[in-house]
C-alpha positions in Angstrom: 23.8 18.6 5.9 22.0 15.2 5.5 23.0 14.2 9.0 21.6 17.5 10.4 18.3 17.2 8.5 17.6 13.4 8.9 19.6 12.5 12.1 21.1 9.4 10.5 23.5 8.5 13.3 20.7 8.9 15.9 18.6 6.4 13.9 21.6 4.0 13.4 21.7 4.3 9.6 23.8 5.9 6.8 23.3 7.5 3.5 24.0 4.4 1.4 21.5 2.3 3.4 18.8 5.0 3.1 19.3 5.4 -0.6 19.1 1.7 -1.3 16.0 1.5 0.9 14.4 4.3 -1.0 15.2 2.7 -4.4 13.7 -0.6 -3.1 10.6 1.1 -1.9 10.1 2.7 -5.2 10.7 -0.5 -7.1 7.9 -2.3 -5.2 5.6 0.7 -5.7 6.3 1.5 -9.3 3.4 -0.6 -10.5 1.0 2.1 -9.3 2.3 4.3 -12.1 0.8 1.8 -14.6 -2.2 0.4 -12.6 -3.7 3.7 -11.3 -4.1 5.3 -14.7 -5.5 2.1 -16.1 -8.2 1.9 -13.3 -9.1 5.6 -13.4 -9.4 5.5 -17.2 -12.3 3.1 -16.7 -14.0 6.1 -15.0 -13.5 8.1 -18.2 -10.4 10.0 -17.1 -7.5 10.7 -19.5 -4.9 7.9 -18.9 -1.8 10.0 -19.7 -3.0 12.8 -17.5 -3.7 10.5 -14.6 -0.2 9.0 -15.0 1.3 12.4 -14.5 -1.0 13.2 -11.6 -0.1 9.8 -10.0 3.6 10.5 -10.2 3.3 14.1 -8.9 1.0 13.1 -6.0 3.5 10.4 -5.0 6.4 12.8 -5.3 4.7 15.5 -3.2 3.2 13.2 -0.6 6.5 11.3 0.0 8.5 14.5 0.3 6.0 15.8 2.9 6.4 12.6 4.8 10.2 13.1 4.8 10.2 16.6 6.0 7.2 16.7 8.3 7.9 13.5 10.1 11.4 12.2 9.0 10.1 8.7 8.4 10.9 6.3 5.6 7.3 5.9 4.5 6.2 6.6 0.9 2.8 7.8 -0.4 0.9 7.3 -3.6 -2.7 6.9 -4.8 -3.9 3.8 -3.0 -5.0 0.6 -4.4 -8.6 -0.3 -3.4 -9.4 3.4 -3.0 -8.9 3.9 -6.7 -11.1 0.9 -7.5 -13.8 2.3 -5.2 -13.5 5.6 -7.0 -13.8 4.1 -10.5 -16.0 1.1 -10.1 -18.3 2.0 -7.2 -18.7 5.8 -7.2 -18.4 6.5 -11.0 -19.5 3.3 -12.8 -21.7 1.8 -10.1 -23.4 4.9 -8.6 -23.3 6.9 -11.9 -21.6 10.0 -10.6 -19.0 11.9 -12.7 -15.3 11.5 -12.0 -15.2 15.2 -11.3 -17.8 14.6 -8.5 -15.7 11.8 -7.1 -12.6 14.0 -7.2 -14.5 16.6 -5.2 -15.3 13.9 -2.6 -11.6 12.9 -2.3 -10.7 16.6 -1.9 -13.2 17.1 0.9 -12.0 13.9 2.6 -8.5 15.4 2.5 -9.6 18.6 4.1 -11.4 16.7 6.9 -8.2 14.6 7.4 -6.1 17.8 7.8 -8.5 19.0 10.5 -8.4 15.6 12.3 -4.6 15.5 12.1 -4.2 19.1 13.4 -6.4 18.3 16.4 -4.6 15.0 17.1 -7.7 12.9 16.7 -6.0 10.5 14.3 -3.0 10.3 16.7 -5.3 9.5 19.6 -6.8 6.6 17.6 -3.3 5.3 16.9 -2.3 5.5 20.5 -5.6 3.9 21.8 -4.9 0.6 20.0 -3.2 -1.9 22.4 0.4 -3.0 21.9 -0.4 -6.6 21.2 -3.0 -5.6 18.6 -0.4 -3.3 17.0 1.9 -6.3 16.6 -1.0 -8.3 15.1 -1.6 -5.5 12.6 2.0 -5.8 11.4 1.7 -9.6 11.1 -1.7 -9.3 9.3 -0.2 -6.8 6.8 2.7 -9.2 6.2 0.3 -12.0 5.2 -1.8 -9.5 3.2 1.1 -8.2 1.1 2.5 -11.7 0.7 -0.9 -12.8 -0.7 -0.9 -9.8 -3.0 2.6 -10.8 -4.2 1.4 -14.4 -4.8 -1.6 -13.1 -6.8 0.5 -10.5 -8.8 2.7 -13.4 -9.9 -0.3 -15.7 -10.6 1.2 -18.3 -8.3 -2.2 -18.1 -6.6 -5.3 -17.9 -8.8 -9.0 -18.0 -8.4 -10.7 -21.5 -8.5 -13.4 -23.8 -7.2 -11.8 -23.5 -3.7 -11.8 -19.7 -4.0 -8.0 -19.7 -4.3 -5.7 -22.4 -5.7 -2.2 -23.0 -6.9 -1.4 -22.0 -10.5 -2.2 -24.3 -13.4 -2.6 -23.3 -17.0 -6.1 -24.7 -17.3 -7.2 -23.2 -14.0 -5.8 -19.7 -14.9 -7.5 -19.7 -18.3 -10.8 -20.8 -16.7 -10.6 -18.2 -14.0 -9.6 -15.3 -16.3 -11.6 -16.4 -19.4 -8.5 -16.1 -21.6 -6.2 -18.4 -23.6 -2.9 -18.2 -21.9 0.1 -20.4 -22.6 3.3 -21.6 -21.0 5.2 -19.1 -23.2 3.4 -16.1 -21.6 1.7 -16.6 -18.2 3.4 -20.0 -17.5 7.0 -18.8 -17.7 6.3 -15.7 -15.6 5.0 -17.9 -12.8 8.2 -19.9 -12.9 10.3 -16.7 -13.0 8.4 -15.3 -10.0 9.1 -18.6 -8.1 12.7 -18.3 -9.1 12.7 -14.7 -7.9 11.4 -15.7 -4.5 14.2 -18.3 -4.1 16.9 -15.9 -5.4 15.7 -13.2 -3.0 15.6 -15.7 -0.1 19.2 -16.8 -0.8 20.3 -13.1 -0.9 18.5 -12.5 2.5 20.1 -15.6 4.1 23.5 -14.5 2.8 22.8 -11.0 4.2 23.6 -9.3 0.9 23.0 -5.5 1.2 20.1 -4.5 -1.0 18.9 -8.1 -1.2 15.3 -7.2 -2.0 16.3 -4.7 -4.7 18.7 -7.1 -6.2 16.0 -9.8 -6.2 13.7 -7.5 -8.2 16.4 -6.6 -10.8 17.7 -10.2 -11.2 14.2 -11.5 -11.7 13.5 -8.8 -14.3 16.8 -9.5 -16.1 16.0 -13.2 -16.2 12.7 -12.3 -17.8 14.4 -10.1 -20.4 16.8 -13.0 -21.2 13.7 -15.3 -21.6 12.1 -12.8 -24.0 15.2 -12.3 -26.1 15.7 -16.1 -26.4 12.1 -16.7 -27.3 11.2 -18.6 -24.1 8.8 -15.8 -23.1 6.5 -14.5 -25.8 4.6 -11.3 -25.0 0.8 -11.6 -25.3 -0.7 -8.1 -24.9 -4.3 -9.4 -25.4 -4.2 -11.1 -22.0 -1.9 -8.6 -20.2 1.6 -9.9 -20.8 3.7 -7.2 -22.4 7.2 -6.8 -23.6 9.7 -6.6 -20.7 11.9 -4.3 -22.7 11.4 -0.5 -22.2 9.5 1.1 -25.0 10.9 4.5 -26.0 8.9 4.8 -29.2 6.9 7.8 -27.9 10.0 9.5 -26.5 10.4 10.9 -23.0 7.7 13.6 -23.1 5.5 14.1 -20.0 1.8 13.6 -20.6 -0.2 16.8 -20.1 -2.0 17.2 -16.7 -4.6 19.6 -18.2 -7.5 17.1 -18.8 -7.7 16.3 -15.0 -6.1 19.2 -13.1 -8.5 21.1 -10.9 -11.5 19.4 -12.3 -13.5 19.3 -9.0 -17.3 19.3 -9.2 -18.3 20.9 -5.9 -22.0 21.5 -6.8 -23.5 18.6 -4.8 -21.3 18.7 -1.7 -24.2 19.2 0.6 -26.2 16.3 -0.6 -26.6 13.1 1.5 -25.1 11.0 -1.3 -21.9 13.1 -1.3 -21.5 12.8 2.4 -21.8 9.0 2.3 -19.2 8.9 -0.5 -16.9 11.2 1.5 -17.3 9.0 4.6 -16.5 5.8 2.8 -13.3 7.4 1.4 -12.5 8.8 4.8 -13.1 5.5 6.7 -11.0 3.3 4.4 -8.2 5.8 4.1 -8.0 6.4 7.9 -7.6 2.8 8.9 -5.5 1.8 5.9 -3.1 4.6 6.8 -3.2 3.8 10.5 -2.7 0.1 9.8 0.3 0.8 7.5 1.9 3.1 10.0 1.4 0.6 12.9 2.6 -2.4 10.9 5.6 -0.8 9.2 6.8 1.2 12.2 6.4 -1.9 14.5 8.6 -3.9 12.1 11.2 -1.1 12.2 11.1 -0.9 16.0 10.0 2.8 15.8 7.3 2.5 18.4 8.2 3.6 21.9 7.8 1.6 25.1 4.1 2.5 25.2 3.5 1.4 21.6 3.3 5.1 20.4 4.9 6.4 17.2 6.9 9.6 17.8 6.2 12.4 15.3 3.0 10.6 14.1 1.3 14.0 13.8 3.6 15.0 11.0 3.1 11.6 9.3 -0.7 11.9 9.4 -0.6 15.5 8.3 1.6 14.6 5.3 -0.9 11.9 4.3 -3.9 14.3 4.7 -2.2 17.1 2.7 -1.2 14.7 0.0 -4.7 13.4 -0.4 -6.0 17.0 -0.8 -3.3 17.9 -3.3 -3.7 14.7 -5.2 -7.4 15.4 -5.8 -6.5 18.8 -7.2 -3.9 17.2 -9.4 -6.5 14.7 -10.7 -6.1 11.4 -8.9 -7.9 9.3 -6.3 -6.9 9.2 -2.6 -3.2 9.4 -1.9 -2.2 7.3 1.1 0.8 5.8 2.9 1.8 2.6 1.1 2.3 -0.7 2.8 5.1 -1.4 0.3 7.1 1.0 2.4 7.9 -2.1 4.4 10.3 -3.2 1.7 12.5 -0.2 2.2 12.3 -0.5 6.0 13.4 -4.2 5.6 16.4 -2.8 3.7 17.3 -0.7 6.7 15.6 2.6 5.9 14.8 4.5 9.0 14.6 8.2 8.1 13.1 10.7 5.7 16.2 10.3 3.4 14.7 7.0 2.3 11.4 8.8 1.5 13.3 11.6 -0.3 15.0 9.0 -2.5 11.7 7.4 -3.3 10.1 10.8 -4.1 13.0 11.7 -6.4 12.5 8.5 -8.3 8.8 9.2 -8.7 9.8 12.6 -10.1 12.2 11.0 -12.5 9.5 8.5 -13.5 7.8 11.4 -15.2 10.7 11.5 -17.7 11.7 7.8 -17.7 8.2 6.2 -17.6 9.1 3.6 -20.3 11.7 2.1 -18.0 9.7 2.1 -14.8 6.5 0.9 -16.5 8.5 -2.1 -18.0 9.1 -3.6 -14.5 6.7 -6.5 -14.5 4.6 -7.6 -11.6 6.3 -11.1 -11.5 9.6 -9.3 -10.7 8.2 -7.2 -7.8 6.0 -10.1 -6.5 9.0 -11.9 -4.8 9.8 -8.6 -2.9 6.3 -8.5 -1.5 6.4 -12.1 -0.5 9.8 -11.8 1.3 8.7 -8.6 3.0 5.6 -10.5 4.1 8.0 -12.9 5.9 9.8 -10.0 7.5 6.6 -8.6 8.9 5.3 -12.0 10.0 8.2 -12.2 12.5 6.4 -9.6 14.7 4.2 -12.5 15.8 6.7 -13.3 18.6 5.7 -10.0 20.3 2.1 -11.1 20.8 1.4 -12.5 24.3 -0.3 -15.8 23.3 -0.5 -16.9 26.9 -3.2 -14.3 27.5 -6.2 -15.4 25.4 -8.1 -12.2 26.0 -5.2 -10.5 24.1 -4.2 -13.1 21.6 -7.6 -14.2 20.2 -8.5 -10.7 19.0 -4.9 -10.6 17.5 -5.6 -13.8 15.7 -8.9 -12.5 14.3 -7.1 -9.3 13.2 -4.3 -11.2 11.5 -6.7 -13.6 9.7 -9.1 -10.9 8.6 -6.6 -8.9 6.6 -5.7 -11.5 3.9 -9.1 -13.2 4.0 -11.1 -10.0 3.7 -8.4 -8.5 1.4 -8.4 -5.3 3.5 -6.1 -3.7 6.1 -8.9 -1.6 7.5 -11.3 -4.6 7.8 -8.6 -6.4 9.8 -8.3 -3.5 12.2 -12.1 -3.3 12.5 -12.4 -7.0 13.3 -9.5 -6.8 15.8 -10.9 -3.8 17.6 -14.5 -5.1 17.8 -13.4 -8.6 19.1 -10.9 -7.1 21.5 -13.5 -4.9 23.2 -16.2 -7.6 23.3 -13.9 -10.4 24.6 -12.3 -8.2 27.3 -15.6 -6.8 28.4 -17.0 -10.3 28.8 -13.8 -11.5 30.5 -14.4 -9.6 33.7 -13.7 -6.4 35.6 -9.8 -6.6 35.5 -9.9 -6.9 31.7 -12.4 -4.1 31.3 -10.0 -1.7 33.1 -7.4 -1.9 30.3 -9.9 -0.8 27.6 -9.6 2.9 26.8 -12.7 5.0 26.2 -11.6 5.6 22.6 -11.4 1.8 22.0 -15.1 1.6 23.0 -15.9 4.5 20.6 -14.0 2.8 17.8 -15.7 -0.5 18.4 -19.1 1.2 18.3 -18.2 3.1 15.1 -17.0 -0.1 13.4 -20.2 -1.9 14.3 -22.3 1.0 13.0 -20.3 1.0 9.8 -21.2 -2.6 9.1 -24.9 -1.9 9.9 -25.2 1.4 7.9 -22.8 1.1 5.0 
């Protein structure tokens, strides 16, 4: 049955590998179940209801990816997009969260249309093969940077970013942290990176998942022995699951179907929809390019087979997520962790989806996984994705310089979509200026994308 549905042998994988990959993907994504409700609560939404909406949107979206495209990619409400939703649209512009949900809903409908007519697929295929490899490398640096930040190994400072120090952390955050809370978690994260690296070198199956679990267990040992002391005031909580409120699922009623469609024909609404649309489009494309390149899923022409199903799953999940009551649902770059574990089919995605469903009932366990335990996984996956740099033709400067710009932009601008924008713009300008032969390889759609990106920076 599983072989028939997911074509495991054809994709050179097996049930055990796919399940471990799915668990690994979920473990690196589980933080969204805690972070998304917290961010959207700032916009006035019910935190418990958003938790339920987040888990259901991830469950539905990831299942759609499994059965529409048979890919090991997982979906959930996206980071960055939720911040734009809460802090820019609601708090900054003063719109209600119901109005913002309506914008996400309309964005999803537009995406469904674009996906059905292969417009998103055409954009994916128009990006040159070298640039696709660069996207993968850039995402690797980006998620490694996120991992370093989540673990507080890297903090803000006078040089914009700096290595952790207790004084530097307290100054940057405006808190009074100590070695018994933030300090020990940094050391545990560093230990987690080393442990995971050793497991990788020894080629232990499930190495990234084991790295997460071992780091978490070490943290629990530190807490039980008194070395780690929780300090909720500055965001360092108990590492032990809290079952004091039982296993009940928070009601979805406060946010379900709360779409304010009254102002959908206003100029402001269209701008908000376009902003959601733009970021989601290129974050999704960037993730699909980067993760599929790492998994060797691209064909000889750099195209991703069955991409239409993948993009449609993403679009439908965004629309459904808005109805459920959460910000834009998108393909998660953390899917790379499962791919690195050998996940190659929709069975990986099904496993991840099931765990999101179970998270509704076992939220105390999943929410207890600390960021310092998942950070090593992101850092090591960043290394895996960085290895795609060998596929870039550095002898051809017209190809490699735009690739470098794309790679550097993602971590420095803290955005996958900005990295793609910089890569596309620089690729077109440099190759146009390089001469007639170089201009021949630029597709018409690449010209269109470059112009749209430039207009985006001018108008938005």
